[in-house]
C-alpha positions in Angstrom: 7.9 11.0 10.0 10.8 11.6 12.4 13.0 8.6 13.2 13.3 7.6 15.9 11.4 10.4 17.7 8.0 9.4 16.3 8.6 5.7 16.3 8.5 4.8 20.0 4.7 4.5 20.1 4.2 3.4 16.5 2.4 0.0 16.1 4.7 -3.0 16.2 7.8 -0.7 16.7 9.5 -3.6 18.5 9.9 -5.2 15.0 11.0 -2.0 13.3 14.4 -1.1 11.8 15.7 1.0 9.0 17.9 -0.2 6.1 20.0 2.0 3.9 19.7 0.6 0.4 20.0 3.2 -2.2 18.3 5.3 -3.2 16.2 5.2 0.0 16.6 4.6 3.7 13.8 2.1 4.3 11.6 1.5 7.3 10.8 -2.2 7.6 9.0 -4.4 10.2 9.9 -8.1 10.3 8.7 -10.9 12.6 7.8 -14.5 12.6 9.2 -17.8 11.3 8.1 -19.7 8.2 7.3 -18.9 4.5 7.8 -15.2 3.9 4.8 -12.8 3.3 5.7 -9.3 2.0 3.1 -6.7 2.8 2.9 -3.5 0.7 0.6 -0.6 1.8 -1.3 1.8 -0.4 -0.8 5.5 -1.2 -0.9 7.6 2.0 -0.6 4.7 4.4 2.3 3.1 6.1 3.1 -0.1 8.0 0.5 0.9 10.6 -2.1 -0.2 8.1 -1.1 -3.8 8.8 -1.0 -3.4 12.6 -3.8 -6.0 13.1 -3.0 -8.3 10.1 0.8 -8.5 10.7 0.7 -10.3 14.1 -1.9 -12.8 12.9 0.1 -13.8 9.9 3.3 -13.8 12.0 2.0 -16.7 14.0 2.6 -19.0 11.0 4.8 -17.0 8.7 7.8 -14.7 8.5 6.2 -11.3 7.7 7.9 -8.3 6.3 6.1 -4.9 6.0 7.8 -2.0 4.3 7.0 1.8 4.2 7.0 3.0 0.6 9.5 5.7 -0.4 9.0 8.9 1.6 5.9 7.6 3.3 5.8 6.6 7.0 9.4 6.3 8.2 11.1 5.5 4.9 13.4 8.4 4.0 13.0 9.4 0.3 16.3 9.4 -1.5 15.1 10.3 -5.0 12.0 12.4 -5.6 11.6 11.2 -9.1 11.3 7.5 -8.1 7.8 7.6 -6.6 6.0 6.1 -9.6 4.8 2.5 -10.1 7.8 1.2 -12.0 10.5 2.9 -9.9 9.0 1.9 -6.6 8.6 -1.7 -7.7 12.2 -1.7 -9.0 13.5 -0.3 -5.7 11.5 -2.5 -3.5 12.5 -5.6 -5.5 16.2 -4.5 -5.2 15.7 -4.2 -1.4 14.3 -7.7 -1.2 17.3 -9.1 -3.1 19.7 -7.1 -0.9 18.1 -8.6 2.2 17.8 -12.1 0.7 14.0 -11.9 1.1 12.3 -14.4 -1.1 8.6 -13.9 -0.6 6.3 -16.9 -0.7 3.5 -14.5 -1.2 3.2 -10.8 -1.9 0.2 -9.0 -0.4 -0.7 -5.5 -1.6 -3.4 -3.1 -0.6 -4.9 -0.6 -3.0 -2.0 0.9 -5.0 0.3 -1.6 -3.2 -1.5 -4.3 -5.2 -0.3 -2.8 -8.4 3.2 -2.6 -7.0 3.0 -6.3 -6.0 2.0 -7.3 -9.6 4.7 -5.1 -11.1 7.3 -6.8 -8.8 6.2 -10.1 -10.2 6.7 -8.8 -13.7 10.2 -7.7 -12.8 11.2 -11.2 -11.7 9.9 -12.1 -8.3 8.3 -15.5 -8.3 6.4 -16.0 -5.0 5.2 -19.6 -4.9 1.8 -18.7 -3.7 1.4 -15.7 -5.9 -0.1 -12.3 -5.2 -3.0 -11.3 -3.0 -4.6 -8.0 -3.7 -6.8 -6.2 -1.2 -9.1 -3.7 -2.8 -6.6 -3.4 -5.7 -6.4 0.0 -7.3 -6.1 -1.5 -10.8 -8.3 0.9 -12.7 -7.7 4.4 -14.1 -10.1 7.2 -13.3 -12.9 7.5 -15.7 -14.0 10.6 -17.6 -13.0 14.1 -16.5 -11.4 12.7 -13.3 -8.9 10.8 -15.6 -7.1 14.1 -16.3 -8.3 16.3 -13.5 -7.1 14.3 -10.5 -3.6 13.5 -11.9 -3.2 17.1 -13.0 -4.2 18.3 -9.5 -1.7 15.9 -8.0 1.1 17.1 -10.4 0.3 20.7 -9.6 0.3 20.2 -5.9 3.5 18.2 -6.1 5.4 21.0 -7.7 3.8 23.9 -5.7 5.9 25.1 -2.9 4.4 24.6 0.6 1.4 22.7 -0.7 2.3 19.6 1.4 3.0 21.8 4.4 -0.3 23.6 4.0 -2.2 20.3 3.8 -0.3 18.9 6.8 -0.9 22.1 8.9 -4.6 22.3 8.2 -5.6 18.6 8.6 -7.7 17.8 11.6 -8.8 14.6 13.2 -12.3 15.2 12.0 -11.2 15.8 8.4 -9.1 12.6 8.5 -12.1 10.7 10.0 -14.3 12.1 7.3 -11.8 11.1 4.6 -11.6 7.5 5.9 -15.4 7.2 6.2 -15.6 8.5 2.7 -13.8 5.3 1.6 -16.5 3.2 3.2 -14.5 2.1 6.2 -15.1 2.7 9.9 -12.0 2.8 12.1 -11.7 3.2 15.9 -10.0 6.1 17.6 -6.5 4.5 17.4 -6.8 4.0 13.6 -8.0 7.6 13.1 -5.2 9.0 15.2 -2.5 7.1 13.3 -3.8 8.4 10.0 -3.9 11.9 11.5 -0.3 11.6 12.5 0.6 10.7 8.9 -1.6 13.4 7.4 0.0 16.1 9.5 3.5 15.1 8.5 4.6 17.3 5.6 7.2 14.8 4.3 4.7 12.0 4.2 2.1 14.1 2.4 4.7 15.4 -0.1 5.8 11.8 -0.9 2.1 10.7 -1.3 1.5 13.6 -3.7 4.6 12.7 -5.7 3.4 9.1 -5.9 0.0 10.3 -7.3 1.7 12.7 -9.7 4.0 10.0 -11.1 1.4 7.1 -11.1 0.8 5.5 -14.5 -1.1 2.3 -14.7 -1.8 1.9 -18.4 1.2 -0.4 -19.1 0.5 -2.7 -16.3 -3.2 -2.9 -17.1 -2.4 -3.8 -20.7 -0.1 -6.6 -19.6 -2.5 -8.2 -17.1 -3.2 -11.2 -19.4 0.6 -11.9 -19.3 0.8 -12.2 -15.5 0.9 -15.9 -15.2 0.8 -16.4 -11.4 -2.0 -17.1 -8.9 -3.7 -13.8 -8.0 -6.4 -13.6 -5.4 -8.4 -10.3 -5.6 -10.1 -9.5 -2.3 -12.7 -6.8 -2.7 -15.0 -5.1 -0.1 -18.6 -4.5 -0.9 -18.7 -1.1 0.7 -15.4 0.2 -0.8 -16.2 3.7 -2.0 -12.6 4.4 -3.2 -12.1 1.3 -5.4 -15.4 -0.3 -6.2 -15.5 -4.2 -6.3 -16.1 -4.1 -10.1 -12.5 -3.0 -10.5 -11.3 -6.3 -9.0 -13.9 -8.2 -11.1 -12.6 -6.6 -14.3 -9.0 -7.3 -13.4 -9.8 -10.9 -12.5 -11.4 -11.4 -15.9 -8.2 -10.4 -17.6 -5.7 -12.2 -15.3 -5.1 -15.9 -16.4 -5.0 -17.4 -12.9 -7.1 -15.1 -10.8 -10.0 -15.5 -8.5 -12.1 -12.9 -6.7 -13.6 -12.8 -3.2 -16.0 -10.0 -2.2 -16.5 -9.3 1.5 -19.7 -7.8 2.9 -19.8 -5.0 5.5 -16.3 -3.7 4.9 -14.8 -0.7 3.1 -11.5 0.2 1.5 -9.5 -0.4 4.7 -11.0 -3.9 5.1 -7.8 -5.4 6.5 -7.9 -2.8 9.3 -11.6 -3.4 10.0 -11.5 -7.2 10.0 -8.0 -8.5 9.9 -9.0 -12.1 10.9 -11.2 -12.4 7.8 -8.4 -11.1 5.5 -5.8 -13.3 7.2 -8.0 -16.4 6.6 -8.3 -15.6 2.9 -4.5 -15.0 2.7 -3.5 -18.3 4.4 -6.3 -20.6 3.3 
C-alpha cells in the first residue's frame, strides 16, 4: 500500500504513523491511555481488521496495532524475514525500541501464533495472550504439503503477486471472506479488496505463507506458562474451533470460549463481544 497516498481514508488513520526500525518501516496505530494492548493481525490482513475493536479497547486502554512486514502500510525491509520466528523477533524488537510493554497481546489467526512466539522470546504481558481464531494447527493430509508448496512456488514466480492483484474483484474477495464463515458489510469487503489488489501486500502475504513453520511452536505449547484465552468462532471455516480446543488442552494456563454465529473474522463481525472477552 502506498504511504501516504492510500492512507488518507484508511480506518483510524488519525492514529497512524510510520516508524523506521530495521529491517522494516513499520505502520502503527496508537491511541488511548492505560494498560497497553498490542494487536496483531493475521496473514493477508492489516490494521483495518481491528477498525471496530480498536476504538472500543482504547476507551480504557492504550492500544497499539501494527501492520506485519510488507502487509498493509509496513514497508518490507528483508524478504527472508516473513516467517513466524523472524516476524516475532522483529516485532518484539520494535516494542522494545518504542518502550512498549504490553499488558496483553491479542493476535488473530496467524497473529495468535506470533503473539505466543513473542512471549517465548521474552515478552511478559501481565494479562497474558488472547487468541482469536488462532491458527495453531498445521494442514492435514495432502494439504500439508500441497498448500505450502503452492505458496513457495507463487512466492518465487515472477509477476504472480501482480497477476493475483490485477485479477482480484470485489466479488471474488467477498466470496473468499464468506468462505471463512464470516459476513462483512460493504466497507469491510472494500478494505480487503484494496489489500488484495495491492501487489506488494499480496507478495508479502505469499512470502509469509511460504516461510511459515509452526511445528516448533506447537511442540513447545506445554512450556508456555502464561494465561492464554483462546476465542473460537463456531462458524469459522478457515480455522475450526477444534484447533483452539486442541491447543487449549496442551497449554498449561489456557481457557477456551466458543462464540456462536460468527466466523473467522469474528472480531470484525461483533467487536463488542470480543472486546468484552478481552477486558473481562
